[in-house]
N, C-alpha and C positions, 0 to 999 in steps of 0.2 A: 139325514140317516148318517148312520156308523157312527154311533155315540163313541168319545173317547174319556173325557176328564169330567168330574164333577164336586162342583163346589158350590156349599150355603151361603149365598147371599143374604144380604137383610136385608133383601125383599123376595127373594125366590133363590130356587135351587136350578142354579146354572148347570149347563152342560155344555161341551165343544163337541162339534159335529163334522168328520170330514167331507159330506159332501151330500148332494141331494141324493134321491130315490136310484137317477140311472148311474151313478157312479160318477156323476160329474161336481165340475163346482157353482159355484162357490162354497166352501165350509164356512162354518161360523157356530153361533153360539145361541143357544134357545134356552128358555125358563120354564121353569114349573111350578107351580103353588107350592109353597112349605108343608102345607097341609091335607089338601086333597091329591096332589098330585097332578091335577091337571095340567094339560098346557096350555102357557099363556103366548107361547110366539116367540118369532125369532127376536134376539136380544139386540142388535144393531138398528139404530135408526139411520144411521150413514157411514158404510164401511169404506167408502173410500176406496183406492186402490188393491184392501184385503183381497186375494179370489184363494189360497190354500189357508188350510187350519189344522192345529193340533192340539197344541196344551194351551192355556192360559191361568191367569194367576193376574193379584193387584195387590196395589198398595190401597188399602181401605181410606184409612184417615185424609190422603191426597185424594182420594178421588178418581182414581188411574187405574185401567185395566191391562195389563200386557198380552198379547198374542202372538202366536208361533207358529212353525209352516213344518207340513211333513210334505201330504201331496193327496188329491183325492183318492177316492175307493178305485175307479182302475188301473190307479196307478200305483197301488202296492198289495192290492187282495192278490193276486196271480204271482207276487213274491217282487224282488229287486230288478228292475228296468237298467240292465245296463244304457241301450242306448237313450234312455232320459235321463239316466245318472251321467253320463259323458255330455251332456250334452245340457247340463246345468238343471234342469228343467225340474227337480225338485226343488220345496221349500228353503229359502234363504235369506228369508227379512227374517224383523222382528217388529210386531205393531206396537204403538201407543195409541190409546183409547181416555177419552173423559167419559169416567165411571158413570156419571151421572148425568149426561147429556146422550152419552150413549152412539155415541162420536167418535169417529176416525181422527186421530189426532198429528199423528208422527208413522213414517217408515224407516227402516233403518236397512240398507239394504246391505249385509256382510258381504258382499260377493258371490258369482255365481260359482265361484269355485269351491265354496262352503254351504255342501249339501245337506240337508234335513238338517234343520235348529228348531231343535224337540221342547229336551223339556227345561221349566223356569222352576228358577226357584228364589222370591224373595224375603229380603231381609224378613225375619220375624218383628224386631225391633217397631212399631210403627211409628216411630218418631225418625226414622231412618228411609230414605228413597234410591236402596241399590237393590240388584240378585245376579242372581249368575243364567247362563241357557248355556245346554249345552251344543256343539254339532256333530253330527254323528262322522263326517270323510271329508277331506280334501280331496278334490281333483288334483291338487297340484305332487304331493306328496302320498297317499293314504292319510295322514295322521288327520288326529280327532283335537275337539278342541273346548276351551269355555270361554266365555265371553262375560261381562260385568258391562250391566245396564249401570247409570248413574245419572244424577241430575247435576248439574255444574252452571252455575251463573242462571239458573233458573230454566234452562233447556235440558234437556235428556242427551246422555253422550253413549256411545258403546263402546268397546274396546276389547281385545283378545289379550286373555291374563295368563290361558294355562294352555301349552301347544304338548299335545302325547303323542309321539311318535308310532308308527308302525317298526314292524320290525322283520328282518331278511328272513327270508323262509326256504326251504328246498321246493319247488313247485310239483314234485311228487306228493310232498303231502299235504295237497293246497286243491281245494274244491275248485270245479274247471271254473266258476266263476274269478278266479283273484290267479289262476295259474301263470297267466301273465305276466304278473306284476311280482312274481320271486318273493313275497313279501302278505305280512299280517296287520290286517289297519284294526286298530285298537276296536274301532268302529264302537264310540259312546254311546248307551243308548239310553243311562240315564243318572240323571245326578241328586244328592239330597244334600239339605244343610241343618247342620243340631238346632235346637232349637235356642239356643246361646248364639248362634251365628257364627261360633270358631269352628269348625269343621266344616269341611265340604268333601261329602265322597263321592266318586267318582267311578262309576260299571265299564268296563271294559269287553265288552262282548267279544269280541273277537280273540283277543289275547289273554283271555280267563285271567285277568285283575282285577281286582279293588284297590285303588286308589284311595287316600287320607291324606287332604290338602290342608293345613292352619289357615285359614280366610281370616283370620282378625282384623287384616289390613287388607280390605279384600281387592286394592291394588296390587296388591304383592305374594299371592299364595306363597305357602313352602309345603311342597310334599314334604309329609312328615312320616307318613306309614303307606305299606301294600300288603296285600294276600294274594295269592294265587289260587285258581279252582279252576279247573277244566281247561278251555281255549280251543280255538280250530285247529292247533298245532301241536301246544303244548299241553293236553289234556291232561294237568294236573290234579291228582287224587286228592278227595278230603283225607283227614286226620283220622278219621274216623272207617276207616279204610283203606290204607294204604297203598293195599296193592290194585285196586279198583279205579284205572285210570276213566276222565268224566267229561262227556261230550255239555257242548253250552258253554255258561258259561256268566258272570257276573250280569243281571239284569236289571228286571225291578228291587230296587234300595228303601228299605225304611229305617229307619231309626229311633226309637224308643224318647218318652218324652225326656227322660233323665241324662240322653246321651250314654248311655253305660251299654245300650245292647242296637247290634246294626243285624236287620234280614233282608237278607236278598233271594232272588229265585235265578232260572236260567233258561225260560223261554221268552223270545220276543215275541214274533207273528208265526204262524203254522208253516204261511208257504216261503216266511223269510229264516225259517229255523232249517228248514228242508235247503236250502240252496245253500247255507254257508255249515251244515252240520248234516249233509246229506248219506250219510251212514246210521242216522241219529240223534236227535238231540237228551234225550233223556226227560225226568221230570223230577227236580228234585229243588229243594229250601237248603238254605245252611243259614246257622246265625256266627254275627263276631262276638265277642266281648271287650270292654272300652275301660281298662285299666281309667286310675284315678288321675294319672299324666297322660294320660289321651293314647297310651299305645294298644293294637289291635290285638288281636287272638284270634283264632277260630276255638268254638266252644266242642270241644274235638266229642262231644255227649250229643251235639246236633244234627244231624245228618235226616232231613224227613226227604224218604223217596217216594214218588207218586206214579201210578199207573202212566205208562208214557202215552199214553191216549189221553192222557188229560194235562195240556200243558199250564203249567203255573206261571202267576203272570204275577200279578198286581198283591203289593201287603197293602193289612192296614189293621192298625192294633185298638184292640178294647180299651176303651175310655180315651183316646187321643192317640197322636204321631207327631211328628217332625213334619210333615206334607198334609196332613188335612185339616190343620187348625187354620184362622184369621185373628188376629188380636188387632182390637183398638185399644190397648192401654196397655203403656208401659210397665 
């Protein structure tokens, strides 16, 4: 129960779920019939050590599935549990599976200090076998990070390729959860990879920043663009209303197939919104324009504001986008 990610596979609709009806683990994946939407059952034939679940994606032509970890429903539905966080109990592993046999193959532990291994973005080129995963927070210094998985000599390897530091802040401006740290963590909550596998966008929900990296060389990403809106302390306004400070920050991000439009929303999860933005998170969606040379800028005319009781989250573009589709041919 508590479904999260949905992907259309070659034989069924695949949906990840965070846990069972009681709110405990294990989380995993279930399948539905593509035509009737009848439940077909659990996907895993052998889950090995996997217990926590969150996102999943695959390299279809190589019969590989990758899954990530957040927490069980009982660990997240009432908000971030500081004790569980400091004990390193949230997800910190990446799992590799045989897509055809549905069996667990390998687990990579990024370290208990790397808490909440969330969004997965594999290369779109079906001939390639690499991808990126975001980590929300490090217990060492409150930084966020992005890790690269890739195949090396026939085996999978995972390495950190991007680190985003926390920003110093006056404790008086921080929510109770962060006052003792005197800093704002980036709280990397989503990443998205353009269809040509050139640009990786990173949503820093805590600091109110959307970052753009050139990942043409996935082993050596380069920060090439950044915009600010919202943020726990910064509260940067949107160009549509320069005098209005905004709460929330870049959260779920989506890229058009041509790479020229980037949309993102500002709500993470209601209970978490209320912890990090106790005065209200608002509800809004914005759009970035991407120039031919890759430069990003806000569309000053695109600021969609919603009734705050409705928290906007996932974006999907009609006709396809950069994070919904699977490719079998170059």
